[in-house]
Structures are given as C-alpha cells and as structure tokens.
mmJSON file of the N, C-alpha and C atoms, coordinates in Angstrom:
{"data_MODEL":{"atom_site":{
"group_PDB":["ATOM","ATOM","ATOM","ATOM","ATOM","ATOM","ATOM","ATOM","ATOM","ATOM","ATOM","ATOM","ATOM","ATOM","ATOM","ATOM","ATOM","ATOM","ATOM","ATOM","ATOM","ATOM","ATOM","ATOM","ATOM","ATOM","ATOM","ATOM","ATOM","ATOM","ATOM","ATOM","ATOM","ATOM","ATOM","ATOM","ATOM","ATOM","ATOM","ATOM","ATOM","ATOM","ATOM","ATOM","ATOM","ATOM","ATOM","ATOM","ATOM","ATOM","ATOM","ATOM","ATOM","ATOM","ATOM","ATOM","ATOM","ATOM","ATOM","ATOM","ATOM","ATOM","ATOM","ATOM","ATOM","ATOM","ATOM","ATOM","ATOM","ATOM","ATOM","ATOM","ATOM","ATOM","ATOM","ATOM","ATOM","ATOM","ATOM","ATOM","ATOM","ATOM","ATOM","ATOM","ATOM","ATOM","ATOM","ATOM","ATOM","ATOM","ATOM","ATOM","ATOM","ATOM","ATOM","ATOM","ATOM","ATOM","ATOM","ATOM","ATOM","ATOM","ATOM","ATOM","ATOM","ATOM","ATOM","ATOM","ATOM","ATOM","ATOM","ATOM","ATOM","ATOM","ATOM","ATOM","ATOM","ATOM","ATOM","ATOM","ATOM","ATOM","ATOM","ATOM","ATOM","ATOM","ATOM","ATOM","ATOM","ATOM","ATOM","ATOM","ATOM","ATOM","ATOM","ATOM","ATOM","ATOM","ATOM","ATOM","ATOM","ATOM","ATOM","ATOM","ATOM","ATOM","ATOM","ATOM","ATOM","ATOM","ATOM","ATOM","ATOM","ATOM","ATOM","ATOM","ATOM","ATOM","ATOM","ATOM","ATOM","ATOM","ATOM","ATOM","ATOM","ATOM","ATOM","ATOM","ATOM","ATOM","ATOM","ATOM","ATOM","ATOM","ATOM","ATOM","ATOM","ATOM","ATOM","ATOM","ATOM","ATOM","ATOM","ATOM","ATOM","ATOM","ATOM","ATOM","ATOM","ATOM","ATOM","ATOM","ATOM","ATOM","ATOM","ATOM","ATOM","ATOM","ATOM","ATOM","ATOM","ATOM","ATOM","ATOM","ATOM","ATOM","ATOM","ATOM","ATOM","ATOM","ATOM","ATOM","ATOM","ATOM","ATOM","ATOM","ATOM","ATOM","ATOM","ATOM","ATOM","ATOM"],
"id":[1,2,3,4,5,6,7,8,9,10,11,12,13,14,15,16,17,18,19,20,21,22,23,24,25,26,27,28,29,30,31,32,33,34,35,36,37,38,39,40,41,42,43,44,45,46,47,48,49,50,51,52,53,54,55,56,57,58,59,60,61,62,63,64,65,66,67,68,69,70,71,72,73,74,75,76,77,78,79,80,81,82,83,84,85,86,87,88,89,90,91,92,93,94,95,96,97,98,99,100,101,102,103,104,105,106,107,108,109,110,111,112,113,114,115,116,117,118,119,120,121,122,123,124,125,126,127,128,129,130,131,132,133,134,135,136,137,138,139,140,141,142,143,144,145,146,147,148,149,150,151,152,153,154,155,156,157,158,159,160,161,162,163,164,165,166,167,168,169,170,171,172,173,174,175,176,177,178,179,180,181,182,183,184,185,186,187,188,189,190,191,192,193,194,195,196,197,198,199,200,201,202,203,204,205,206,207,208,209,210,211,212,213,214,215,216,217,218,219,220,221,222],
"type_symbol":["N","C","C","N","C","C","N","C","C","N","C","C","N","C","C","N","C","C","N","C","C","N","C","C","N","C","C","N","C","C","N","C","C","N","C","C","N","C","C","N","C","C","N","C","C","N","C","C","N","C","C","N","C","C","N","C","C","N","C","C","N","C","C","N","C","C","N","C","C","N","C","C","N","C","C","N","C","C","N","C","C","N","C","C","N","C","C","N","C","C","N","C","C","N","C","C","N","C","C","N","C","C","N","C","C","N","C","C","N","C","C","N","C","C","N","C","C","N","C","C","N","C","C","N","C","C","N","C","C","N","C","C","N","C","C","N","C","C","N","C","C","N","C","C","N","C","C","N","C","C","N","C","C","N","C","C","N","C","C","N","C","C","N","C","C","N","C","C","N","C","C","N","C","C","N","C","C","N","C","C","N","C","C","N","C","C","N","C","C","N","C","C","N","C","C","N","C","C","N","C","C","N","C","C","N","C","C","N","C","C","N","C","C","N","C","C","N","C","C","N","C","C"],
"label_atom_id":["N","CA","C","N","CA","C","N","CA","C","N","CA","C","N","CA","C","N","CA","C","N","CA","C","N","CA","C","N","CA","C","N","CA","C","N","CA","C","N","CA","C","N","CA","C","N","CA","C","N","CA","C","N","CA","C","N","CA","C","N","CA","C","N","CA","C","N","CA","C","N","CA","C","N","CA","C","N","CA","C","N","CA","C","N","CA","C","N","CA","C","N","CA","C","N","CA","C","N","CA","C","N","CA","C","N","CA","C","N","CA","C","N","CA","C","N","CA","C","N","CA","C","N","CA","C","N","CA","C","N","CA","C","N","CA","C","N","CA","C","N","CA","C","N","CA","C","N","CA","C","N","CA","C","N","CA","C","N","CA","C","N","CA","C","N","CA","C","N","CA","C","N","CA","C","N","CA","C","N","CA","C","N","CA","C","N","CA","C","N","CA","C","N","CA","C","N","CA","C","N","CA","C","N","CA","C","N","CA","C","N","CA","C","N","CA","C","N","CA","C","N","CA","C","N","CA","C","N","CA","C","N","CA","C","N","CA","C","N","CA","C","N","CA","C","N","CA","C","N","CA","C","N","CA","C","N","CA","C"],
"label_alt_id":[null,null,null,null,null,null,null,null,null,null,null,null,null,null,null,null,null,null,null,null,null,null,null,null,null,null,null,null,null,null,null,null,null,null,null,null,null,null,null,null,null,null,null,null,null,null,null,null,null,null,null,null,null,null,null,null,null,null,null,null,null,null,null,null,null,null,null,null,null,null,null,null,null,null,null,null,null,null,null,null,null,null,null,null,null,null,null,null,null,null,null,null,null,null,null,null,null,null,null,null,null,null,null,null,null,null,null,null,null,null,null,null,null,null,null,null,null,null,null,null,null,null,null,null,null,null,null,null,null,null,null,null,null,null,null,null,null,null,null,null,null,null,null,null,null,null,null,null,null,null,null,null,null,null,null,null,null,null,null,null,null,null,null,null,null,null,null,null,null,null,null,null,null,null,null,null,null,null,null,null,null,null,null,null,null,null,null,null,null,null,null,null,null,null,null,null,null,null,null,null,null,null,null,null,null,null,null,null,null,null,null,null,null,null,null,null,null,null,null,null,null,null],
"label_comp_id":["MET","MET","MET","ALA","ALA","ALA","GLN","GLN","GLN","ASN","ASN","ASN","ALA","ALA","ALA","GLU","GLU","GLU","ARG","ARG","ARG","LEU","LEU","LEU","LYS","LYS","LYS","LYS","LYS","LYS","GLY","GLY","GLY","ARG","ARG","ARG","LEU","LEU","LEU","TRP","TRP","TRP","GLN","GLN","GLN","ASN","ASN","ASN","THR","THR","THR","ASP","ASP","ASP","LEU","LEU","LEU","VAL","VAL","VAL","PHE","PHE","PHE","THR","THR","THR","THR","THR","THR","THR","THR","THR","ILE","ILE","ILE","GLY","GLY","GLY","THR","THR","THR","LEU","LEU","LEU","LEU","LEU","LEU","ASN","ASN","ASN","MET","MET","MET","ARG","ARG","ARG","SER","SER","SER","LEU","LEU","LEU","THR","THR","THR","TYR","TYR","TYR","ARG","ARG","ARG","SER","SER","SER","PHE","PHE","PHE","ARG","ARG","ARG","ALA","ALA","ALA","LEU","LEU","LEU","LEU","LEU","LEU","GLU","GLU","GLU","HIS","HIS","HIS","VAL","VAL","VAL","GLY","GLY","GLY","LEU","LEU","LEU","PRO","PRO","PRO","ARG","ARG","ARG","ILE","ILE","ILE","ARG","ARG","ARG","PHE","PHE","PHE","HIS","HIS","HIS","ASP","ASP","ASP","LEU","LEU","LEU","ARG","ARG","ARG","HIS","HIS","HIS","THR","THR","THR","PHE","PHE","PHE","ALA","ALA","ALA","THR","THR","THR","LEU","LEU","LEU","LEU","LEU","LEU","LEU","LEU","LEU","SER","SER","SER","SER","SER","SER","LYS","LYS","LYS","THR","THR","THR","HIS","HIS","HIS","ALA","ALA","ALA","LYS","LYS","LYS","ILE","ILE","ILE","VAL","VAL","VAL"],
"label_asym_id":["A","A","A","A","A","A","A","A","A","A","A","A","A","A","A","A","A","A","A","A","A","A","A","A","A","A","A","A","A","A","A","A","A","A","A","A","A","A","A","A","A","A","A","A","A","A","A","A","A","A","A","A","A","A","A","A","A","A","A","A","A","A","A","A","A","A","A","A","A","A","A","A","A","A","A","A","A","A","A","A","A","A","A","A","A","A","A","A","A","A","A","A","A","A","A","A","A","A","A","A","A","A","A","A","A","A","A","A","A","A","A","A","A","A","A","A","A","A","A","A","A","A","A","A","A","A","A","A","A","A","A","A","A","A","A","A","A","A","A","A","A","A","A","A","A","A","A","A","A","A","A","A","A","A","A","A","A","A","A","A","A","A","A","A","A","A","A","A","A","A","A","A","A","A","A","A","A","A","A","A","A","A","A","A","A","A","A","A","A","A","A","A","A","A","A","A","A","A","A","A","A","A","A","A","A","A","A","A","A","A","A","A","A","A","A","A","A","A","A","A","A","A"],
"label_entity_id":["1","1","1","1","1","1","1","1","1","1","1","1","1","1","1","1","1","1","1","1","1","1","1","1","1","1","1","1","1","1","1","1","1","1","1","1","1","1","1","1","1","1","1","1","1","1","1","1","1","1","1","1","1","1","1","1","1","1","1","1","1","1","1","1","1","1","1","1","1","1","1","1","1","1","1","1","1","1","1","1","1","1","1","1","1","1","1","1","1","1","1","1","1","1","1","1","1","1","1","1","1","1","1","1","1","1","1","1","1","1","1","1","1","1","1","1","1","1","1","1","1","1","1","1","1","1","1","1","1","1","1","1","1","1","1","1","1","1","1","1","1","1","1","1","1","1","1","1","1","1","1","1","1","1","1","1","1","1","1","1","1","1","1","1","1","1","1","1","1","1","1","1","1","1","1","1","1","1","1","1","1","1","1","1","1","1","1","1","1","1","1","1","1","1","1","1","1","1","1","1","1","1","1","1","1","1","1","1","1","1","1","1","1","1","1","1","1","1","1","1","1","1"],
"label_seq_id":[1,1,1,2,2,2,3,3,3,4,4,4,5,5,5,6,6,6,7,7,7,8,8,8,9,9,9,10,10,10,11,11,11,12,12,12,13,13,13,14,14,14,15,15,15,16,16,16,17,17,17,18,18,18,19,19,19,20,20,20,21,21,21,22,22,22,23,23,23,24,24,24,25,25,25,26,26,26,27,27,27,28,28,28,29,29,29,30,30,30,31,31,31,32,32,32,33,33,33,34,34,34,35,35,35,36,36,36,37,37,37,38,38,38,39,39,39,40,40,40,41,41,41,42,42,42,43,43,43,44,44,44,45,45,45,46,46,46,47,47,47,48,48,48,49,49,49,50,50,50,51,51,51,52,52,52,53,53,53,54,54,54,55,55,55,56,56,56,57,57,57,58,58,58,59,59,59,60,60,60,61,61,61,62,62,62,63,63,63,64,64,64,65,65,65,66,66,66,67,67,67,68,68,68,69,69,69,70,70,70,71,71,71,72,72,72,73,73,73,74,74,74],
"pdbx_PDB_ins_code":[null,null,null,null,null,null,null,null,null,null,null,null,null,null,null,null,null,null,null,null,null,null,null,null,null,null,null,null,null,null,null,null,null,null,null,null,null,null,null,null,null,null,null,null,null,null,null,null,null,null,null,null,null,null,null,null,null,null,null,null,null,null,null,null,null,null,null,null,null,null,null,null,null,null,null,null,null,null,null,null,null,null,null,null,null,null,null,null,null,null,null,null,null,null,null,null,null,null,null,null,null,null,null,null,null,null,null,null,null,null,null,null,null,null,null,null,null,null,null,null,null,null,null,null,null,null,null,null,null,null,null,null,null,null,null,null,null,null,null,null,null,null,null,null,null,null,null,null,null,null,null,null,null,null,null,null,null,null,null,null,null,null,null,null,null,null,null,null,null,null,null,null,null,null,null,null,null,null,null,null,null,null,null,null,null,null,null,null,null,null,null,null,null,null,null,null,null,null,null,null,null,null,null,null,null,null,null,null,null,null,null,null,null,null,null,null,null,null,null,null,null,null],
"Cartn_x":[114.296,112.992,112.329,112.334,111.693,112.409,113.727,114.481,114.187,114.008,113.652,112.309,111.371,110.063,110.21,111.071,111.325,111.931,112.866,113.504,112.462,111.579,110.547,109.599,109.231,108.319,108.944,110.206,110.872,111.305,111.45,111.8,113.112,113.052,114.265,114.844,114.064,114.584,115.586,115.45,116.32,117.771,118.652,120.091,120.73,121.209,121.771,123.176,123.287,124.571,125.111,124.346,124.719,124.878,124.206,124.22,123.056,123.208,122.142,121.11,121.564,120.664,120.746,119.628,119.605,118.403,118.381,117.186,116.135,114.992,113.917,114.213,115.305,115.679,117.046,117.544,118.774,120.064,119.999,121.225,121.702,122.922,123.532,122.708,122.526,121.816,122.659,122.016,122.68,122.632,123.788,123.832,123.231,123.453,122.897,121.369,120.823,119.37,118.833,119.523,119.106,119.09,120.138,120.253,119.192,119.059,118.166,116.7,116.4,114.995,114.439,115.175,114.635,115.034,116.317,116.799,116.331,116.496,116.08,114.564,113.835,112.375,111.965,112.653,112.367,112.665,113.814,114.148,113.08,112.664,111.645,110.317,109.957,108.688,108.608,109.716,109.704,110.144,110.387,110.698,112.114,113.045,114.443,115.2,116.282,117.067,117.793,118.142,118.869,120.308,120.692,122.065,122.552,123.865,124.411,124.146,124.005,123.759,124.869,126.106,127.258,127.178,126.505,126.393,125.629,124.851,124.141,125.116,126.256,127.281,127.741,127.977,128.429,127.313,126.107,124.967,124.778,124.863,124.702,125.798,127.027,128.14,127.91,127.449,127.172,126.088,125.035,123.948,124.442,125.281,125.823,126.681,127.549,128.416,127.612,126.561,125.75,124.928,124.758,124.027,125.004,126.242,127.278,127.787,127.688,128.266,129.778,130.512,131.971,132.515,133.524,134.092,134.628,135.152,135.645,134.508,133.343,132.187,131.695,131.693,131.271,132.218],
"Cartn_y":[82.068,81.728,82.917,84.068,85.244,85.671,85.549,85.943,85.001,83.732,82.791,83.151,83.57,83.99,85.225,86.16,87.353,86.968,86.045,85.58,85.045,84.219,83.633,84.694,85.649,86.717,87.589,87.909,88.83,88.163,86.848,86.121,86.593,86.996,87.399,88.726,89.509,90.779,90.552,89.404,89.126,88.994,89.678,89.6,88.791,87.623,86.734,87.191,87.823,88.342,87.547,86.565,85.757,86.595,87.725,88.562,88.169,88.374,88.062,89.178,90.413,91.561,92.28,92.354,92.929,93.845,94.492,95.237,94.224,94.701,93.792,93.052,93.404,92.671,91.999,91.907,91.165,91.941,93.229,94.016,94.526,95.025,95.557,96.704,96.712,97.81,99.078,100.196,101.492,101.977,102.053,102.416,103.787,104.721,106.075,106.021,105.263,105.112,104.414,103.365,102.646,103.579,104.386,105.287,106.375,107.063,108.209,107.841,106.83,106.476,105.582,104.565,103.556,103.767,103.859,103.908,105.158,106.311,107.548,107.602,107.103,107.071,106.143,105.028,104.089,104.715,105.381,106.063,107.082,107.863,108.881,108.235,107.176,106.491,105.972,105.452,104.898,105.911,107.155,108.216,108.2,107.653,107.641,108.795,109.243,110.334,109.88,110.816,110.511,110.14,108.948,108.484,107.932,107.75,107.135,105.635,105.028,103.591,102.829,103.263,102.61,102.676,103.689,103.83,102.676,101.939,100.787,99.777,99.652,98.721,99.11,100.383,100.868,100.776,101.073,100.995,99.567,98.618,97.215,96.77,97.193,96.838,97.419,98.643,99.28,98.53,98.136,97.388,96.039,95.365,94.083,94.267,95.276,95.515,95.896,96.678,97.086,95.926,94.875,93.697,92.624,93.059,92.22,91.101,91.301,90.351,90.542,89.455,89.529,90.285,91.109,91.952,91.148,89.956,89.126,88.736,88.534,88.176,89.393,90.543,91.777,92.09],
"Cartn_z":[97.393,96.888,96.194,96.857,96.262,94.983,94.991,93.807,92.637,92.927,91.863,91.25,92.091,91.59,90.695,91.103,90.294,88.943,88.972,87.734,86.76,87.283,86.426,85.881,86.732,86.296,85.215,85.367,84.442,83.144,83.17,81.951,81.347,80.086,79.373,79.852,80.579,81.117,82.259,82.945,84.097,83.658,84.38,84.113,85.241,84.923,85.929,86.313,87.473,87.948,89.129,89.598,90.772,92.037,92.091,93.285,94.19,95.49,96.433,96.465,96.559,96.599,95.257,94.566,93.225,93.041,91.891,91.489,91.051,90.62,90.21,88.919,88.234,87.022,87.154,88.394,88.64,88.566,88.335,88.212,89.578,89.599,90.81,91.38,92.69,93.345,93.301,93.096,93.131,94.577,95.234,96.654,96.911,96.02,96.184,96.179,95.263,95.18,96.427,96.854,98.051,99.257,99.376,100.516,100.488,99.365,99.324,99.184,98.416,98.203,99.29,99.658,100.561,102.014,102.279,103.657,104.39,103.786,104.459,104.65,103.669,103.799,104.94,105.076,106.161,107.51,107.634,108.892,109.264,108.293,108.537,108.938,108.263,108.53,109.964,110.492,111.844,112.899,112.481,113.43,113.972,113.218,113.651,113.011,113.659,113.084,111.822,110.976,109.74,110.088,109.672,109.853,108.527,108.413,107.209,107.263,106.111,106.039,106.767,106.586,107.215,108.741,109.279,110.728,111.37,110.576,111.123,111.711,111.08,111.558,112.962,113.164,114.462,115.499,115.084,115.988,116.478,115.551,115.92,116.879,116.616,117.511,118.9,118.968,120.256,121.015,120.306,120.942,121.464,120.696,121.154,122.398,122.378,123.528,124.771,124.588,125.738,126.296,125.485,125.983,126.498,126.772,127.37,126.459,125.139,124.199,124.211,124.21,124.275,123.052,123.291,122.237,121.053,121.289,120.188,119.253,119.793,118.969,118.195,118.862,118.201,117.071],
"occupancy":[1.0,1.0,1.0,1.0,1.0,1.0,1.0,1.0,1.0,1.0,1.0,1.0,1.0,1.0,1.0,1.0,1.0,1.0,1.0,1.0,1.0,1.0,1.0,1.0,1.0,1.0,1.0,1.0,1.0,1.0,1.0,1.0,1.0,1.0,1.0,1.0,1.0,1.0,1.0,1.0,1.0,1.0,1.0,1.0,1.0,1.0,1.0,1.0,1.0,1.0,1.0,1.0,1.0,1.0,1.0,1.0,1.0,1.0,1.0,1.0,1.0,1.0,1.0,1.0,1.0,1.0,1.0,1.0,1.0,1.0,1.0,1.0,1.0,1.0,1.0,1.0,1.0,1.0,1.0,1.0,1.0,1.0,1.0,1.0,1.0,1.0,1.0,1.0,1.0,1.0,1.0,1.0,1.0,1.0,1.0,1.0,1.0,1.0,1.0,1.0,1.0,1.0,1.0,1.0,1.0,1.0,1.0,1.0,1.0,1.0,1.0,1.0,1.0,1.0,1.0,1.0,1.0,1.0,1.0,1.0,1.0,1.0,1.0,1.0,1.0,1.0,1.0,1.0,1.0,1.0,1.0,1.0,1.0,1.0,1.0,1.0,1.0,1.0,1.0,1.0,1.0,1.0,1.0,1.0,1.0,1.0,1.0,1.0,1.0,1.0,1.0,1.0,1.0,1.0,1.0,1.0,1.0,1.0,1.0,1.0,1.0,1.0,1.0,1.0,1.0,1.0,1.0,1.0,1.0,1.0,1.0,1.0,1.0,1.0,1.0,1.0,1.0,1.0,1.0,1.0,1.0,1.0,1.0,1.0,1.0,1.0,1.0,1.0,1.0,1.0,1.0,1.0,1.0,1.0,1.0,1.0,1.0,1.0,1.0,1.0,1.0,1.0,1.0,1.0,1.0,1.0,1.0,1.0,1.0,1.0,1.0,1.0,1.0,1.0,1.0,1.0,1.0,1.0,1.0,1.0,1.0,1.0],
"B_iso_or_equiv":[0.0,0.0,0.0,0.0,0.0,0.0,0.0,0.0,0.0,0.0,0.0,0.0,0.0,0.0,0.0,0.0,0.0,0.0,0.0,0.0,0.0,0.0,0.0,0.0,0.0,0.0,0.0,0.0,0.0,0.0,0.0,0.0,0.0,0.0,0.0,0.0,0.0,0.0,0.0,0.0,0.0,0.0,0.0,0.0,0.0,0.0,0.0,0.0,0.0,0.0,0.0,0.0,0.0,0.0,0.0,0.0,0.0,0.0,0.0,0.0,0.0,0.0,0.0,0.0,0.0,0.0,0.0,0.0,0.0,0.0,0.0,0.0,0.0,0.0,0.0,0.0,0.0,0.0,0.0,0.0,0.0,0.0,0.0,0.0,0.0,0.0,0.0,0.0,0.0,0.0,0.0,0.0,0.0,0.0,0.0,0.0,0.0,0.0,0.0,0.0,0.0,0.0,0.0,0.0,0.0,0.0,0.0,0.0,0.0,0.0,0.0,0.0,0.0,0.0,0.0,0.0,0.0,0.0,0.0,0.0,0.0,0.0,0.0,0.0,0.0,0.0,0.0,0.0,0.0,0.0,0.0,0.0,0.0,0.0,0.0,0.0,0.0,0.0,0.0,0.0,0.0,0.0,0.0,0.0,0.0,0.0,0.0,0.0,0.0,0.0,0.0,0.0,0.0,0.0,0.0,0.0,0.0,0.0,0.0,0.0,0.0,0.0,0.0,0.0,0.0,0.0,0.0,0.0,0.0,0.0,0.0,0.0,0.0,0.0,0.0,0.0,0.0,0.0,0.0,0.0,0.0,0.0,0.0,0.0,0.0,0.0,0.0,0.0,0.0,0.0,0.0,0.0,0.0,0.0,0.0,0.0,0.0,0.0,0.0,0.0,0.0,0.0,0.0,0.0,0.0,0.0,0.0,0.0,0.0,0.0,0.0,0.0,0.0,0.0,0.0,0.0,0.0,0.0,0.0,0.0,0.0,0.0],
"pdbx_formal_charge":[null,null,null,null,null,null,null,null,null,null,null,null,null,null,null,null,null,null,null,null,null,null,null,null,null,null,null,null,null,null,null,null,null,null,null,null,null,null,null,null,null,null,null,null,null,null,null,null,null,null,null,null,null,null,null,null,null,null,null,null,null,null,null,null,null,null,null,null,null,null,null,null,null,null,null,null,null,null,null,null,null,null,null,null,null,null,null,null,null,null,null,null,null,null,null,null,null,null,null,null,null,null,null,null,null,null,null,null,null,null,null,null,null,null,null,null,null,null,null,null,null,null,null,null,null,null,null,null,null,null,null,null,null,null,null,null,null,null,null,null,null,null,null,null,null,null,null,null,null,null,null,null,null,null,null,null,null,null,null,null,null,null,null,null,null,null,null,null,null,null,null,null,null,null,null,null,null,null,null,null,null,null,null,null,null,null,null,null,null,null,null,null,null,null,null,null,null,null,null,null,null,null,null,null,null,null,null,null,null,null,null,null,null,null,null,null,null,null,null,null,null,null],
"auth_seq_id":[1,1,1,2,2,2,3,3,3,4,4,4,5,5,5,6,6,6,7,7,7,8,8,8,9,9,9,10,10,10,11,11,11,12,12,12,13,13,13,14,14,14,15,15,15,16,16,16,17,17,17,18,18,18,19,19,19,20,20,20,21,21,21,22,22,22,23,23,23,24,24,24,25,25,25,26,26,26,27,27,27,28,28,28,29,29,29,30,30,30,31,31,31,32,32,32,33,33,33,34,34,34,35,35,35,36,36,36,37,37,37,38,38,38,39,39,39,40,40,40,41,41,41,42,42,42,43,43,43,44,44,44,45,45,45,46,46,46,47,47,47,48,48,48,49,49,49,50,50,50,51,51,51,52,52,52,53,53,53,54,54,54,55,55,55,56,56,56,57,57,57,58,58,58,59,59,59,60,60,60,61,61,61,62,62,62,63,63,63,64,64,64,65,65,65,66,66,66,67,67,67,68,68,68,69,69,69,70,70,70,71,71,71,72,72,72,73,73,73,74,74,74],
"auth_comp_id":["MET","MET","MET","ALA","ALA","ALA","GLN","GLN","GLN","ASN","ASN","ASN","ALA","ALA","ALA","GLU","GLU","GLU","ARG","ARG","ARG","LEU","LEU","LEU","LYS","LYS","LYS","LYS","LYS","LYS","GLY","GLY","GLY","ARG","ARG","ARG","LEU","LEU","LEU","TRP","TRP","TRP","GLN","GLN","GLN","ASN","ASN","ASN","THR","THR","THR","ASP","ASP","ASP","LEU","LEU","LEU","VAL","VAL","VAL","PHE","PHE","PHE","THR","THR","THR","THR","THR","THR","THR","THR","THR","ILE","ILE","ILE","GLY","GLY","GLY","THR","THR","THR","LEU","LEU","LEU","LEU","LEU","LEU","ASN","ASN","ASN","MET","MET","MET","ARG","ARG","ARG","SER","SER","SER","LEU","LEU","LEU","THR","THR","THR","TYR","TYR","TYR","ARG","ARG","ARG","SER","SER","SER","PHE","PHE","PHE","ARG","ARG","ARG","ALA","ALA","ALA","LEU","LEU","LEU","LEU","LEU","LEU","GLU","GLU","GLU","HIS","HIS","HIS","VAL","VAL","VAL","GLY","GLY","GLY","LEU","LEU","LEU","PRO","PRO","PRO","ARG","ARG","ARG","ILE","ILE","ILE","ARG","ARG","ARG","PHE","PHE","PHE","HIS","HIS","HIS","ASP","ASP","ASP","LEU","LEU","LEU","ARG","ARG","ARG","HIS","HIS","HIS","THR","THR","THR","PHE","PHE","PHE","ALA","ALA","ALA","THR","THR","THR","LEU","LEU","LEU","LEU","LEU","LEU","LEU","LEU","LEU","SER","SER","SER","SER","SER","SER","LYS","LYS","LYS","THR","THR","THR","HIS","HIS","HIS","ALA","ALA","ALA","LYS","LYS","LYS","ILE","ILE","ILE","VAL","VAL","VAL"],
"auth_asym_id":["A","A","A","A","A","A","A","A","A","A","A","A","A","A","A","A","A","A","A","A","A","A","A","A","A","A","A","A","A","A","A","A","A","A","A","A","A","A","A","A","A","A","A","A","A","A","A","A","A","A","A","A","A","A","A","A","A","A","A","A","A","A","A","A","A","A","A","A","A","A","A","A","A","A","A","A","A","A","A","A","A","A","A","A","A","A","A","A","A","A","A","A","A","A","A","A","A","A","A","A","A","A","A","A","A","A","A","A","A","A","A","A","A","A","A","A","A","A","A","A","A","A","A","A","A","A","A","A","A","A","A","A","A","A","A","A","A","A","A","A","A","A","A","A","A","A","A","A","A","A","A","A","A","A","A","A","A","A","A","A","A","A","A","A","A","A","A","A","A","A","A","A","A","A","A","A","A","A","A","A","A","A","A","A","A","A","A","A","A","A","A","A","A","A","A","A","A","A","A","A","A","A","A","A","A","A","A","A","A","A","A","A","A","A","A","A","A","A","A","A","A","A"],
"auth_atom_id":["N","CA","C","N","CA","C","N","CA","C","N","CA","C","N","CA","C","N","CA","C","N","CA","C","N","CA","C","N","CA","C","N","CA","C","N","CA","C","N","CA","C","N","CA","C","N","CA","C","N","CA","C","N","CA","C","N","CA","C","N","CA","C","N","CA","C","N","CA","C","N","CA","C","N","CA","C","N","CA","C","N","CA","C","N","CA","C","N","CA","C","N","CA","C","N","CA","C","N","CA","C","N","CA","C","N","CA","C","N","CA","C","N","CA","C","N","CA","C","N","CA","C","N","CA","C","N","CA","C","N","CA","C","N","CA","C","N","CA","C","N","CA","C","N","CA","C","N","CA","C","N","CA","C","N","CA","C","N","CA","C","N","CA","C","N","CA","C","N","CA","C","N","CA","C","N","CA","C","N","CA","C","N","CA","C","N","CA","C","N","CA","C","N","CA","C","N","CA","C","N","CA","C","N","CA","C","N","CA","C","N","CA","C","N","CA","C","N","CA","C","N","CA","C","N","CA","C","N","CA","C","N","CA","C","N","CA","C","N","CA","C","N","CA","C","N","CA","C","N","CA","C","N","CA","C","N","CA","C"],
"pdbx_PDB_model_num":[1,1,1,1,1,1,1,1,1,1,1,1,1,1,1,1,1,1,1,1,1,1,1,1,1,1,1,1,1,1,1,1,1,1,1,1,1,1,1,1,1,1,1,1,1,1,1,1,1,1,1,1,1,1,1,1,1,1,1,1,1,1,1,1,1,1,1,1,1,1,1,1,1,1,1,1,1,1,1,1,1,1,1,1,1,1,1,1,1,1,1,1,1,1,1,1,1,1,1,1,1,1,1,1,1,1,1,1,1,1,1,1,1,1,1,1,1,1,1,1,1,1,1,1,1,1,1,1,1,1,1,1,1,1,1,1,1,1,1,1,1,1,1,1,1,1,1,1,1,1,1,1,1,1,1,1,1,1,1,1,1,1,1,1,1,1,1,1,1,1,1,1,1,1,1,1,1,1,1,1,1,1,1,1,1,1,1,1,1,1,1,1,1,1,1,1,1,1,1,1,1,1,1,1,1,1,1,1,1,1,1,1,1,1,1,1,1,1,1,1,1,1]
}}}
C-alpha cells in the first residue's frame, strides 16, 4: 500500500523494478547506504552496540532458541 502511494507521488520518476524494498523512486537499495546511514543510526538511537546487519539473523536465531523454539523451526 505505501509503495503504491509512493509510485503515484513520484509519477514518471518511479522506476518499476518489482522489488519489495526500494528507494523512494523504486530503485534497488544500496546496502552500504542502508547500513551506514540508517542501521547504525538506529542502533545508536536505541542504545544498542554496533553490530553488522547480517548479525541480526544470528541474534534472532539465538533469541528463538533461548525461548525454547525447536531447532528445526529456527
């Protein structure tokens, strides 16, 4: 829904790439920009230590295992 609204707002500037997560004009996200501008700023804002974006996957798995979720599901 939000992406459709962005498409309409941007009009001819929108680049239809059929991606789920895009920039404000529909293009591929730059992982470096996402990591340095958004992710690290978010970690700092909420007082969490600096970790790699990929580490979220491991953190989530650890949290699931510690909450007794079966390993096959994790």
